[in-house]
Biotite code that builds the C-alpha atoms (Angstrom):
import biotite.structure as struc

atoms = struc.array([
    struc.Atom([4.511, -2.075, 0.468], chain_id="A", res_id=1, res_name="MET", atom_name="CA", element="C"),
    struc.Atom([4.541, -5.813, 1.138], chain_id="A", res_id=2, res_name="ALA", atom_name="CA", element="C"),
    struc.Atom([2.612, -6.453, -2.098], chain_id="A", res_id=3, res_name="GLU", atom_name="CA", element="C"),
    struc.Atom([5.168, -4.485, -4.121], chain_id="A", res_id=4, res_name="ILE", atom_name="CA", element="C"),
    struc.Atom([8.098, -6.261, -2.492], chain_id="A", res_id=5, res_name="MET", atom_name="CA", element="C"),
    struc.Atom([6.460, -9.681, -3.015], chain_id="A", res_id=6, res_name="ALA", atom_name="CA", element="C"),
    struc.Atom([5.839, -8.897, -6.692], chain_id="A", res_id=7, res_name="ASP", atom_name="CA", element="C"),
    struc.Atom([9.469, -7.864, -7.179], chain_id="A", res_id=8, res_name="VAL", atom_name="CA", element="C"),
    struc.Atom([10.750, -10.912, -5.262], chain_id="A", res_id=9, res_name="ALA", atom_name="CA", element="C"),
    struc.Atom([8.590, -13.297, -7.339], chain_id="A", res_id=10, res_name="ALA", atom_name="CA", element="C"),
    struc.Atom([9.790, -11.660, -10.558], chain_id="A", res_id=11, res_name="TYR", atom_name="CA", element="C"),
    struc.Atom([13.447, -11.883, -9.502], chain_id="A", res_id=12, res_name="ASN", atom_name="CA", element="C"),
    struc.Atom([13.115, -15.546, -8.434], chain_id="A", res_id=13, res_name="VAL", atom_name="CA", element="C"),
    struc.Atom([11.407, -16.405, -11.730], chain_id="A", res_id=14, res_name="HIS", atom_name="CA", element="C"),
    struc.Atom([14.136, -14.649, -13.719], chain_id="A", res_id=15, res_name="GLN", atom_name="CA", element="C"),
    struc.Atom([16.797, -16.502, -11.716], chain_id="A", res_id=16, res_name="GLU", atom_name="CA", element="C"),
    struc.Atom([15.106, -19.866, -12.351], chain_id="A", res_id=17, res_name="LEU", atom_name="CA", element="C"),
    struc.Atom([14.929, -19.320, -16.111], chain_id="A", res_id=18, res_name="ILE", atom_name="CA", element="C"),
    struc.Atom([18.469, -17.913, -16.131], chain_id="A", res_id=19, res_name="GLY", atom_name="CA", element="C"),
    struc.Atom([17.727, -14.612, -17.847], chain_id="A", res_id=20, res_name="SER", atom_name="CA", element="C"),
    struc.Atom([19.845, -12.500, -15.490], chain_id="A", res_id=21, res_name="GLY", atom_name="CA", element="C"),
    struc.Atom([17.179, -9.768, -15.386], chain_id="A", res_id=22, res_name="LYS", atom_name="CA", element="C"),
    struc.Atom([16.195, -8.239, -12.051], chain_id="A", res_id=23, res_name="THR", atom_name="CA", element="C"),
    struc.Atom([14.075, -5.351, -10.898], chain_id="A", res_id=24, res_name="LYS", atom_name="CA", element="C"),
    struc.Atom([13.976, -3.304, -7.702], chain_id="A", res_id=25, res_name="SER", atom_name="CA", element="C"),
    struc.Atom([11.134, -2.012, -5.573], chain_id="A", res_id=26, res_name="TYR", atom_name="CA", element="C"),
    struc.Atom([12.906, 1.323, -4.892], chain_id="A", res_id=27, res_name="ILE", atom_name="CA", element="C"),
    struc.Atom([11.259, 3.163, -7.827], chain_id="A", res_id=28, res_name="ASP", atom_name="CA", element="C"),
    struc.Atom([7.817, 1.946, -6.664], chain_id="A", res_id=29, res_name="LYS", atom_name="CA", element="C"),
    struc.Atom([8.242, 3.092, -3.078], chain_id="A", res_id=30, res_name="ILE", atom_name="CA", element="C"),
    struc.Atom([5.636, 5.858, -3.312], chain_id="A", res_id=31, res_name="SER", atom_name="CA", element="C"),
    struc.Atom([3.028, 4.909, -0.694], chain_id="A", res_id=32, res_name="ILE", atom_name="CA", element="C"),
    struc.Atom([0.144, 6.523, 1.112], chain_id="A", res_id=33, res_name="ILE", atom_name="CA", element="C"),
    struc.Atom([-1.527, 4.675, 3.957], chain_id="A", res_id=34, res_name="CYS", atom_name="CA", element="C"),
    struc.Atom([-3.319, 5.003, 7.251], chain_id="A", res_id=35, res_name="VAL", atom_name="CA", element="C"),
    struc.Atom([-1.846, 2.614, 9.813], chain_id="A", res_id=36, res_name="MET", atom_name="CA", element="C"),
    struc.Atom([-4.337, 1.600, 12.512], chain_id="A", res_id=37, res_name="ASP", atom_name="CA", element="C"),
    struc.Atom([-3.099, 1.280, 16.078], chain_id="A", res_id=38, res_name="SER", atom_name="CA", element="C"),
    struc.Atom([-6.314, 0.052, 17.691], chain_id="A", res_id=39, res_name="GLY", atom_name="CA", element="C"),
    struc.Atom([-7.589, 3.301, 19.191], chain_id="A", res_id=40, res_name="ASN", atom_name="CA", element="C"),
    struc.Atom([-5.936, 5.717, 16.780], chain_id="A", res_id=41, res_name="GLY", atom_name="CA", element="C"),
    struc.Atom([-3.941, 5.762, 13.579], chain_id="A", res_id=42, res_name="ALA", atom_name="CA", element="C"),
    struc.Atom([-1.215, 7.537, 11.669], chain_id="A", res_id=43, res_name="ALA", atom_name="CA", element="C"),
    struc.Atom([-1.306, 8.925, 8.122], chain_id="A", res_id=44, res_name="TYR", atom_name="CA", element="C"),
    struc.Atom([1.915, 7.996, 6.344], chain_id="A", res_id=45, res_name="ILE", atom_name="CA", element="C"),
    struc.Atom([3.130, 9.084, 2.933], chain_id="A", res_id=46, res_name="SER", atom_name="CA", element="C"),
    struc.Atom([6.486, 8.288, 1.430], chain_id="A", res_id=47, res_name="ARG", atom_name="CA", element="C"),
    struc.Atom([8.226, 8.614, -1.902], chain_id="A", res_id=48, res_name="ASN", atom_name="CA", element="C"),
    struc.Atom([11.852, 8.624, -2.981], chain_id="A", res_id=49, res_name="THR", atom_name="CA", element="C"),
    struc.Atom([12.243, 12.286, -1.936], chain_id="A", res_id=50, res_name="LYS", atom_name="CA", element="C"),
    struc.Atom([10.405, 12.683, 1.387], chain_id="A", res_id=51, res_name="LYS", atom_name="CA", element="C"),
    struc.Atom([8.488, 10.977, 4.170], chain_id="A", res_id=52, res_name="GLU", atom_name="CA", element="C"),
    struc.Atom([5.592, 12.284, 6.259], chain_id="A", res_id=53, res_name="ARG", atom_name="CA", element="C"),
    struc.Atom([3.783, 10.867, 9.292], chain_id="A", res_id=54, res_name="MET", atom_name="CA", element="C"),
    struc.Atom([0.825, 12.569, 10.948], chain_id="A", res_id=55, res_name="ILE", atom_name="CA", element="C"),
    struc.Atom([-0.686, 11.061, 14.083], chain_id="A", res_id=56, res_name="MET", atom_name="CA", element="C"),
    struc.Atom([-4.494, 10.801, 14.038], chain_id="A", res_id=57, res_name="LEU", atom_name="CA", element="C"),
    struc.Atom([-5.694, 9.829, 17.519], chain_id="A", res_id=58, res_name="PRO", atom_name="CA", element="C"),
    struc.Atom([-9.204, 8.281, 17.652], chain_id="A", res_id=59, res_name="VAL", atom_name="CA", element="C"),
    struc.Atom([-10.411, 9.726, 14.319], chain_id="A", res_id=60, res_name="ILE", atom_name="CA", element="C"),
    struc.Atom([-7.711, 7.818, 12.473], chain_id="A", res_id=61, res_name="GLY", atom_name="CA", element="C"),
    struc.Atom([-9.180, 4.536, 13.665], chain_id="A", res_id=62, res_name="HIS", atom_name="CA", element="C"),
    struc.Atom([-12.565, 5.481, 12.183], chain_id="A", res_id=63, res_name="TRP", atom_name="CA", element="C"),
    struc.Atom([-10.928, 6.636, 8.941], chain_id="A", res_id=64, res_name="LEU", atom_name="CA", element="C"),
    struc.Atom([-9.253, 3.233, 8.684], chain_id="A", res_id=65, res_name="LYS", atom_name="CA", element="C"),
    struc.Atom([-12.561, 1.449, 9.268], chain_id="A", res_id=66, res_name="LYS", atom_name="CA", element="C"),
    struc.Atom([-14.184, 3.662, 6.603], chain_id="A", res_id=67, res_name="GLY", atom_name="CA", element="C"),
    struc.Atom([-11.434, 2.839, 4.108], chain_id="A", res_id=68, res_name="TRP", atom_name="CA", element="C"),
    struc.Atom([-11.860, -0.870, 4.833], chain_id="A", res_id=69, res_name="GLY", atom_name="CA", element="C"),
    struc.Atom([-15.596, -0.584, 4.132], chain_id="A", res_id=70, res_name="PHE", atom_name="CA", element="C"),
    struc.Atom([-14.971, 1.308, 0.880], chain_id="A", res_id=71, res_name="TYR", atom_name="CA", element="C"),
    struc.Atom([-12.232, -1.051, -0.296], chain_id="A", res_id=72, res_name="TYR", atom_name="CA", element="C"),
    struc.Atom([-14.182, -4.243, 0.369], chain_id="A", res_id=73, res_name="LYS", atom_name="CA", element="C"),
    struc.Atom([-17.429, -3.002, -1.127], chain_id="A", res_id=74, res_name="ASN", atom_name="CA", element="C"),
    struc.Atom([-15.822, -1.426, -4.187], chain_id="A", res_id=75, res_name="SER", atom_name="CA", element="C"),
    struc.Atom([-13.891, -4.653, -4.888], chain_id="A", res_id=76, res_name="LYS", atom_name="CA", element="C"),
    struc.Atom([-17.163, -6.588, -4.690], chain_id="A", res_id=77, res_name="MET", atom_name="CA", element="C"),
    struc.Atom([-18.743, -4.000, -7.003], chain_id="A", res_id=78, res_name="LYS", atom_name="CA", element="C"),
    struc.Atom([-21.402, -3.019, -4.472], chain_id="A", res_id=79, res_name="ARG", atom_name="CA", element="C"),
    struc.Atom([-20.344, 0.644, -4.713], chain_id="A", res_id=80, res_name="ILE", atom_name="CA", element="C"),
    struc.Atom([-18.501, 2.499, -7.507], chain_id="A", res_id=81, res_name="PRO", atom_name="CA", element="C"),
    struc.Atom([-14.724, 2.885, -7.330], chain_id="A", res_id=82, res_name="ARG", atom_name="CA", element="C"),
    struc.Atom([-13.230, 6.339, -6.993], chain_id="A", res_id=83, res_name="ILE", atom_name="CA", element="C"),
    struc.Atom([-11.146, 7.021, -10.163], chain_id="A", res_id=84, res_name="PRO", atom_name="CA", element="C"),
    struc.Atom([-7.438, 6.600, -9.482], chain_id="A", res_id=85, res_name="GLY", atom_name="CA", element="C"),
    struc.Atom([-7.933, 4.506, -6.337], chain_id="A", res_id=86, res_name="MET", atom_name="CA", element="C"),
])
């Protein structure tokens, strides 16, 4: 979410500096899915413009988050193949 908001903010500042008057909003890009780690557990969160969902994942959520971190880092470094659409 922070990356989307930063992208929109940078775009809007740039447009203001060049005087184009164009702006864009992050509202239409608000569809997110994430697992938020809380140290010894986690929560699965999904949100779009129509609904929100949060499911608590005690203990196992922490390990899911660690697994995602391993996948993300290694797929970015091209050590393992990326899952299509991820």
